[in-house]
KOLPA-252186 format. One record per atom (N, C-alpha, C, CB): y, z, x. Coordinates in steps of 0.1 Angstrom, whole numbers, padded with zeros to 4 digits, always signed. Glycine has a CB too. Layout:
<rs>
YZX ...
</rs>
This chain:
<rs>
+0022+0057+0051 +0025+0069+0045 +0030+0067+0031 +0035+0078+0053 +0040+0058+0029 +0046+0056+0016 +0035+0049+0007 +0058+0046+0017 +0026+0041+0013 +0016+0035+0005 +0006+0046-0001 +0008+0025+0013 +0004+0056+0006 -0005+0067+0001 +0002+0074-0010 -0009+0077+0013 +0015+0077-0009 +0022+0084-0019 +0023+0075-0032 +0037+0087-0015 +0025+0062-0031 +0025+0053-0042 +0011+0053-0049 +0029+0039-0038 +0000+0053-0041 -0013+0053-0046 -0016+0066-0053 -0023+0051-0035 -0012+0077-0048 -0014+0090-0054 -0006+0090-0068 -0010+0101-0045 +0005+0085-0068 +0013+0084-0081 +0006+0076-0091 +0027+0079-0078 +0000+0065-0087 -0007+0056-0097 -0019+0064-0102 -0011+0043-0090 -0027+0070-0093 -0039+0077-0097 -0035+0089-0107 -0046+0083-0085 -0024+0096-0104 -0021+0107-0113 -0016+0102-0127 -0009+0115-0107 -0008+0092-0127 -0004+0087-0140 -0015+0081-0149 +0007+0077-0138 -0024+0074-0142 -0035+0068-0150 -0045+0079-0155 -0043+0058-0141 -0046+0090-0147 -0055+0101-0151 -0048+0108-0163 -0057+0111-0139 -0035+0110-0163 -0029+0116-0174 -0031+0108-0187 -0014+0118-0171 -0029+0095-0186 -0031+0087-0198 -0045+0087-0203 -0027+0072-0194 -0055+0087-0193 -0069+0087-0197 -0073+0101-0203 -0078+0084-0185 -0069+0112-0197 -0073+0125-0202 -0066+0127-0216 -0068+0136-0192 -0054+0122-0218 -0048+0124-0231 -0056+0117-0242 -0033+0119-0230 -0060+0105-0239 -0068+0097-0248 -0082+0104-0251 -0070+0083-0243 -0088+0109-0240 -0101+0116-0242 -0099+0128-0251 -0107+0120-0229 -0088+0136-0249 -0086+0147-0258 -0084+0144-0272 -0074+0155-0252 -0078+0132-0275 -0076+0127-0288 -0089+0124-0295 -0067+0115-0289 -0099+0119-0288 -0111+0115-0293 -0122+0126-0293 -0117+0103-0286 -0119+0136-0286 -0129+0147-0285 -0131+0155-0298 -0125+0156-0273 -0143+0157-0302 -0147+0165-0313 -0156+0176-0309 -0153+0156-0325 -0163+0181-0318 -0173+0192-0315 -0186+0187-0311 -0174+0202-0326 -0187+0174-0308 -0200+0168-0304 -0205+0174-0291 -0199+0153-0303 -0218+0173-0289 -0225+0179-0277 -0222+0171-0265 -0240+0180-0279 -0221+0158-0266 -0218+0150-0254 -0204+0145-0253 -0228+0138-0254 -0199+0143-0242 -0186+0137-0240 -0186+0123-0237 -0179+0145-0228 -0198+0117-0237 -0199+0102-0233 -0191+0094-0243 -0213+0098-0232 -0193+0096-0256 -0186+0088-0266 -0171+0089-0265 -0191+0092-0280 -0165+0100-0265 -0151+0101-0263 -0145+0095-0251 -0146+0115-0264 -0153+0096-0240 -0149+0090-0227 -0149+0075-0228 -0157+0095-0215 -0160+0069-0233 -0161+0055-0234 -0150+0049-0244 -0175+0051-0239 -0148+0056-0255 -0137+0052-0265 -0124+0052-0258 -0138+0060-0277 -0121+0063-0251 -0108+0064-0244 -0106+0053-0234 -0106+0078-0238 -0116+0050-0226 -0115+0040-0216 -0113+0026-0222 -0128+0040-0208 -0119+0023-0233 -0117+0010-0239 -0103+0009-0245 -0128+0008-0250 -0098+0019-0251 -0085+0019-0258 -0074+0020-0248 -0084+0030-0268 -0075+0028-0237 -0064+0030-0228 -0063+0021-0216 -0064+0045-0223 -0071+0011-0216 -0071+0002-0204 -0058-0006-0203 -0082-0008-0205 -0052-0010-0215 -0039-0017-0215 -0028-0009-0210 -0037-0023-0229 -0026+0004-0215 -0015+0012-0210 -0017+0015-0195 -0014+0025-0218 -0029+0017-0191 -0031+0020-0176 -0027+0008-0168 -0046+0023-0174 -0031-0004-0172 -0027-0016-0165 -0012-0018-0164 -0034-0029-0171 -0005-0016-0176 +0009-0017-0176 +0016-0006-0167 +0014-0015-0191 +0010+0006-0167 +0016+0016-0158 +0014+0013-0143 +0009+0030-0161 +0003+0008-0140 +0000+0004-0126 +0009-0008-0122 -0015+0000-0124 +0011-0017-0131 +0019-0029-0128 +0033-0025-0126 +0018-0040-0139 +0039-0017-0134 +0053-0013-0133 +0055-0004-0120 +0058-0005-0145 +0045+0004-0117 +0046+0012-0104 +0046+0003-0092 +0035+0022-0103 +0038-0007-0092 +0037-0017-0081 +0050-0025-0080 +0025-0026-0082 +0054-0030-0091 +0066-0039-0091 +0078-0030-0087 +0068-0045-0105 +0079-0018-0092 +0090-0009-0088 +0090-0005-0074 +0090+0003-0097 +0079-0005-0067 +0078-0001-0053 +0079-0012-0043 +0066+0007-0051 +0079-0024-0048 +0080-0036-0039 +0092-0036-0030 +0079-0049-0047 +0104-0033-0036 +0116-0033-0027 +0115-0022-0016 +0128-0030-0035 +0109-0011-0019 +0107+0000-0010 +0097-0004+0001 +0102+0013-0016 +0087-0011-0003 +0076-0015+0007 +0082-0026+0016 +0064-0020-0001 +0090-0036+0010 +0094-0047+0018 +0107-0044+0026 +0097-0059+0009 +0114-0033+0024 +0126-0030+0031 +0123-0028+0046 +0133-0018+0025 +0133-0032+0054 +0131-0030+0069 +0132-0016+0072 +0141-0039+0077 +0125-0012+0083 +0126+0002+0087 +0140+0004+0094 +0115+0005+0097 +0145+0016+0093 +0159+0019+0099 +0158+0019+0114 +0165+0032+0094 
</rs>
């Protein structure tokens, strides 16, 4: 159960970072492919850092014995 909550938190934070980058690159162009690809290439490092800190921060919770 806790693993699902941690996974949902990771997905939400990475989506926020990616959508923010897409909105920065979005112009009045007809297709969204170019802003999406640009945002994915630029925001991969912040997404990896966010995922890593979430996993490292949740390790004590995951490894703690049940009461």
